[in-house]
N, C-alpha and C positions, 0 to 999 in steps of 0.2 A: 188738352188731350183730345177733345172732340174734333179739333182741327185735323187730326190724323184721318178721321173718317170722312170729313167734309171734302178733303182733298182727293178722295177716291171716287170712282164711278162704278155704279152697279154693273155687274157682268151678267149676261144672260145665263140663267140656270136651266139646263135642259133635263134636270132630274137625274136619277141614277146615282145620286150621292146621298149620304146620310145627312139629316139635319144636325145642327150644332148640338153638342151635348149640353147638359145643364151647366157643367163647369165652364165650357167655352162661352156659353151665353152670358153667364154671370160675369165673366172677365170683360166682355164687350159692354155689358151694362154699366161698367165704371165710366164709360165714355158718354153715356146718355142717361145720367142719373135721374132725370125728371120722368123717365119712362118706367113702366111697371112690367116686370117679367111674369108671365102667367105661371101658376104653380107647377104645371107640367112642362115648362120651357117651350111651349108650342108657339107662342106669339108674344109680342110686346105691344103696349098701348100707352097712350097719354091723352088726358083730357085737358081741354082749354076752355076758358070762359071769356065772354065778351059782353059789352054793355047792351047789345041788341042783335037782332037777326041779321041785319045788313052787314055788320062787321064779322059775324060768324061765317056768313056766306062768302065774303071777300077772302077770308082766311082759307076756306075750303078751296076756293079758286086757286090760291097760291100753292096749296098742297098739291092740287091736281096738276099744276104746271110743273112742279118739281118731279112728281111721279111720272109724268109723260117724258120729261127730259131724261130721267133715269131708266125708263122702261121697266119700272117696278111699282106696282100699284097696291096701295093699302086699302083697307076697309075704312070707310069714313061714315060716321053718324053725326048728324048735326041738327040743330033747331035753334029756337030763339035763345041767344046768349050762350050757346055751348057747342062744342065739337069734340068728338073722341075719334082718335086715329088709332087703328090697330093694324099691325103688319106682321106678316109671316110669308114664307115662300110656298105658294100653292103646289108647285111641282114636286117638292120634297116633303110636304105636309109638316113643315116646321120652320125653324129659324135658319137663316143663312146670313153671312156677313152683309149681304145687300140690305137686309132689314135694318141693320144698325147704321149703315151709310145713309139710308133714307131718313131714319129717325134723326140723325145728327143734322142733316140738311133741313129738315122741318124745324128743328130747334132754332136754327139761324133765321128763319123767316120773320119779317117784321109783323107785329100784331098791333 
């Protein structure tokens, strides 16, 4: 099912549209089950673990490359052996399909 999202490309969001509803977000969550939806359906996040800093940094670089290619940029926090990616659409202060496309593509990255 996640292939449906990975086949898509993020589209520029110029604002002026409402963020996804809780129901809409939960439906898309079915395609990225490793991610967590925030209680207010404002963002989604996923944490990853690695054996060391070098591998965490390499993964962050891969996430950055996907984000640049999609023109959709997540919040990334990382350190020795860990990385957390959080995404939402800043222009609408909430979730958009783009966030789920990005999440699905991050899920496909090699670790």
